[in-house]
C-alpha positions as a Markdown table, in Angstrom:
| # | Residue | x | y | z |
|---|---|---|---|---|
| 1 | Met | 0.0 | 0.0 | 0.0 |
| 2 | Gln | 1.2 | 3.5 | -0.9 |
| 3 | Thr | -0.1 | 6.9 | 0.2 |
| 4 | Thr | 0.5 | 10.3 | -1.3 |
| 5 | Leu | 0.6 | 13.1 | 1.1 |
| 6 | Thr | 0.6 | 16.8 | 0.5 |
| 7 | Ile | 3.0 | 18.8 | 2.7 |
| 8 | His | 3.2 | 22.5 | 3.2 |
| 9 | Val | 6.8 | 23.2 | 4.2 |
| 10 | His | 7.9 | 26.1 | 6.3 |
| 11 | Ala | 11.7 | 26.2 | 5.9 |
| 12 | His | 14.2 | 27.8 | 8.2 |
| 13 | Ala | 12.1 | 27.3 | 11.3 |
| 14 | Arg | 13.4 | 27.7 | 14.8 |
| 15 | Gln | 11.8 | 24.4 | 15.9 |
| 16 | Ala | 10.9 | 21.3 | 13.9 |
| 17 | Arg | 7.3 | 20.4 | 14.3 |
| 18 | Tyr | 4.2 | 19.3 | 12.3 |
| 19 | Arg | 0.4 | 19.5 | 12.4 |
| 20 | Trp | -2.3 | 17.9 | 10.3 |
| 21 | Leu | -4.3 | 20.4 | 8.2 |
| 22 | Asp | -6.7 | 17.6 | 7.1 |
| 23 | Thr | -6.5 | 13.8 | 6.8 |
| 24 | Ser | -3.9 | 13.8 | 3.9 |
| 25 | Thr | -2.2 | 17.3 | 4.3 |
| 26 | Leu | 0.6 | 18.1 | 6.7 |
| 27 | Lys | 2.2 | 21.4 | 7.6 |
| 28 | Met | 5.8 | 20.8 | 8.6 |
| 29 | His | 8.3 | 23.3 | 10.0 |
| 30 | Val | 11.9 | 22.2 | 9.2 |
| 31 | Cys | 15.1 | 23.6 | 10.7 |
| 32 | Ala | 17.0 | 24.0 | 7.4 |
| 33 | Pro | 17.4 | 26.8 | 4.9 |
| 34 | Arg | 15.6 | 26.9 | 1.5 |
| 35 | Glu | 18.8 | 26.6 | -0.5 |
| 36 | Lys | 20.5 | 23.8 | -2.5 |
| 37 | Gly | 17.8 | 21.3 | -1.4 |
| 38 | Lys | 18.7 | 21.4 | 2.3 |
| 39 | Ala | 15.0 | 21.9 | 3.3 |
| 40 | Asn | 13.9 | 19.0 | 1.2 |
| 41 | Glu | 16.6 | 16.8 | 2.7 |
| 42 | Arg | 15.6 | 17.8 | 6.2 |
| 43 | Leu | 11.9 | 17.2 | 5.4 |
| 44 | Ile | 12.7 | 13.7 | 4.2 |
| 45 | Ala | 14.8 | 13.0 | 7.2 |
| 46 | Asp | 12.1 | 14.3 | 9.6 |
| 47 | Leu | 9.4 | 12.2 | 7.9 |
| 48 | Ala | 11.6 | 9.1 | 8.0 |
| 49 | Ser | 12.3 | 9.7 | 11.7 |
| 50 | His | 8.6 | 10.2 | 12.6 |
| 51 | Leu | 7.4 | 7.3 | 10.5 |
| 52 | His | 10.2 | 4.9 | 11.4 |
| 53 | Leu | 11.2 | 4.5 | 7.7 |
| 54 | Asn | 14.4 | 4.7 | 5.8 |
| 55 | Lys | 14.9 | 7.9 | 3.9 |
| 56 | Gln | 15.1 | 5.9 | 0.6 |
| 57 | Asp | 11.5 | 4.7 | 1.2 |
| 58 | Ile | 10.1 | 8.3 | 0.8 |
| 59 | Gln | 9.7 | 9.6 | -2.7 |
| 60 | Met | 9.1 | 13.3 | -3.4 |
| 61 | Val | 7.1 | 13.4 | -6.6 |
| 62 | Ser | 6.5 | 17.2 | -6.9 |
| 63 | Gly | 7.3 | 20.5 | -5.4 |
| 64 | His | 11.1 | 20.2 | -5.3 |
| 65 | Asn | 11.3 | 24.0 | -5.6 |
| 66 | Ser | 8.1 | 24.9 | -3.9 |
| 67 | Thr | 6.7 | 25.1 | -0.4 |
| 68 | Leu | 3.9 | 22.7 | -1.4 |
| 69 | Lys | 5.2 | 19.2 | -1.9 |
| 70 | Arg | 3.8 | 15.8 | -2.6 |
| 71 | Val | 5.4 | 12.7 | -1.3 |
| 72 | Ile | 4.7 | 9.0 | -1.7 |
| 73 | Leu | 5.0 | 6.8 | 1.4 |
| 74 | Pro | 5.0 | 3.0 | 1.6 |
| 75 | Leu | 2.3 | 3.0 | 4.3 |
| 76 | Ser | -1.5 | 3.3 | 4.5 |
| 77 | Leu | -3.0 | 6.6 | 5.6 |
| 78 | Glu | -4.1 | 4.9 | 8.8 |
| 79 | Glu | -0.6 | 3.7 | 9.6 |
| 80 | Ile | 0.8 | 7.2 | 9.0 |
| 81 | His | -1.8 | 8.7 | 11.4 |
| 82 | Gln | -0.9 | 6.1 | 14.0 |
| 83 | Arg | 2.8 | 7.0 | 13.7 |
| 84 | Met | 2.2 | 10.7 | 13.5 |
| 85 | Pro | -0.8 | 11.5 | 15.6 |
């Protein structure tokens, strides 16, 4: 099972945190600047940590240069919500 999530990213935040905007949309604050892909790398690392996945299991399919990103995760939406309440 795979799930596509939409993520609104706030880069260069003081503190890493997340909150659900709706059932399949996250807002994530990452502690990395928006340059040379650093915020994207931090986003993937934070998601992997929260979801207990390898970074290689997370695929960013759109929004590489935008604050609105779409990622594919190898989990059901229910599993994602259990791991990231």
